[in-house]
N, C-alpha and C positions, 0 to 999 in steps of 0.2 A: 503493498500500500502507501502512494506517494504524496507528502501534504505540503503544501507551498502556503506557506500563511502571512500576511500582513499587517492582521489584528490580533495573533496572541496565539501560544501553541495550545493553550488549553483550552480555547476555545472552538479551537479548529478539529481538534482530537473529541470534542463531546459533539461538536456536530457530526462529527466522520460517522462514530459509533454511532448514533442513532439513525442514521443512512444506511451504516451495515445491517443493522441489527431489522432495519424494516426488509431488507432483502436478501436476508444471508442464505435465503432458501435456494434462490437461482443464482445470486452472484458470486462470480471464480476470481473476479477483478474488477476492483472500484478503485478510480484514481478521481483524488477530490485536487484541485487548482483554487488557490484564493489570491486576486490581484485587486488592491486597493478594495472596494466595498463588493465584487463580485467572488460568486462564490461559482466554478464547474464543476460538475460531477459528467464519470461516465463511468458506466457498470455493463461489464461482458458476463454475459449468463455461459452457461455450460452449453450452450444448444448453439452458442454464437453469435444471440443475439445484443444489441448494441446499445442500451438506452441511454439520455444523455438529461443534464436539467442544469438548467441556471437559477441563481438565488439572490438577491440583492439586501446586503444587510446594511442598516440604517446606523451611521458611526454616534458613537456616544458624543451627545454635545458638548462643548469646551463651557466652563464657568465662564461666566461675564465679566471681565476686569471691574473692579468696587474703586469707583471715583476716592479720588483723597483731596484733601480741602489746605490749602495752604496756608503755614504756619503764621501767624499776627508776629509783626516786628514787637521788640521791646520799645515801649515811650520812649522818645524822642526826648535828652535833656534839655532844662532850659538854655538856650543859646546866648551868647550877648547881644543884647540889642546893637544897631546904628544910631545914636544920639540923634533926637528931629527939635533941632530947635526954636525953628520958625513959629510964631503961632497960627494955628488953623483960621484963618476968618469964618467970617458970617457962611451958616449953609446955606444952599438952596433952599426957597418955602417948601413946606413939607409936601404938597401936592404936587411937586417935584420928581420927591424921591421915595423909590419903595418900600413897602415895608414887611415886615417881617425877614424872612431869612431866604436869599435868593439861591437860584441853583444852575445857574449859567453863571461861568467866570466872564466872559465876556461885557455880561450884561450889568455885572457888579463894577466892574472896572470901568464902563460909560459913569454910571451912578458916581463912583466915588470920582471921578476926576470934575466931574458938573458941579457937587456939592465940596468938591476940595476936600474930604475925610478918608481916611485909613479906612483897606476894606480886612475885616475878621474872616479870613477861611479855612472852612472846619474840614477834617477828614476824618469818617467815623465807620465804623461796622456795629451797625444797630442793635444787631439779632444775635452775633457773636463773641463781641471784644467787651471782656467787663471793664477797662478804663473806660471806654470810649462810650458807653449804659453809664458811669461814674459822672462822668463829666456834664452826659446832656440832663440828670437828673438834679446835680449839684450847683453848674450854672449856666447852661446854655438855657435850662427850660424856667429858672426862677425869674417871677416877676418883677425883681428887683435890677436883675441885670438886663432885663429887655427894655426896663424902663432908663436904664443908665445907657446901654448901646442906642436908644433911639435918636436921638442928634448928635451921636457922636462917631458912628461906626456905619460902616457899610456892610452887612450879614452875609455870609454865603455859605452854604453845608452844602458836602456833597458824599453822599454813601456809598456804602459799599456790602450788604446784607448776604448771607449766601446762603440763605431759608430761597426754595423758590419762589412758595408763596408772597416773601415780601421783594421781589426783584424789581426794579424799577421799569417803565417803560425802554424801549428800546431808541428812541432818541435821547430820552434821560439819561441811561447807560452813557451813552456817548459824548454827553456831556461831563459827565463826571471822570472815563477816563481824560479827556483832555484838559480836565483843570488836573488832575494827577501826572499827567504827563509835565504841566508845566513846573507843578510845584509840590509834588510830592511822588519823585521818583525813586525814590530808596522803598516805599510802600508801609509807612510810619503809621501807624492808630493806638490810639487818638493821635491826632497831627491837629495843631491850630497854626495858621501862620497869619502874620500879620503884614497887609502890605504897603504902602506908601500911596498916595494919591496919582502920583507917575507909575504906578505899577514895580514900582522896587521892593524886593522882600524887606522886609527892616530885622525877623526874626521870627524865630520857629521855635513850638513847645511841644511836648505832650502833655499827660497827666497834672494838671494844679490842683494841688488840696486846699481847701478851704475855704471853698464856694463865693460866690462872685465877689466878695470882697478880695480876699486872696488874686485873683485873675483881675481885675480892676487894679489893683495895686501892680499887675505884671505890666500891664496895658501900660500903664503912665510910666513907666521905667522905658517901654519903648517909645510910645510917644510922650513925654514930658506935657504937651499941652492939652492931651485928653483932661 
């Protein structure tokens, strides 16, 4: 008996024994050939008659690869700020200024230039980055911080969630990636970037403990006129 197997000796042997058992009365010689997922048998009886058969074996599916999540980088330490000594003149009328957090860096730059205000751009991972969540709860979502920033800053926020249900629309994702390419190439989360009205990066910082008061004190070190 001749065996040629591409999917395992044990499986071929078991199949061959089953075939031989079924035709043991008449079979004198049985040849089994296996190539890829095709099994061909040829049985010659004692009278010289030849019987052939073909079978197809479905291959065992491979396990699907499991996705891996990127590792969050450690919060960036507070960097030394570039001193800005020139006072900021009167801002543009409130009707011309956007309210709340913008999600388009170019729109934020235009608003900052028009009102001569610095930009606070925040990068976060709202459903996976614990320091980002703490930052939001302790500083950026606080009414006292929003009241402070209302007449002093242009706010911009770029979120990079991981959960499928929290993914932004394709257009917003592109805006987020464009902002990250300009301001957060290292992929630091959380990251707060302070930008001058002219578009120059003044400082970057990770999480700052201490709530709105501590964060406002940091901003005043970066831009003393705030």
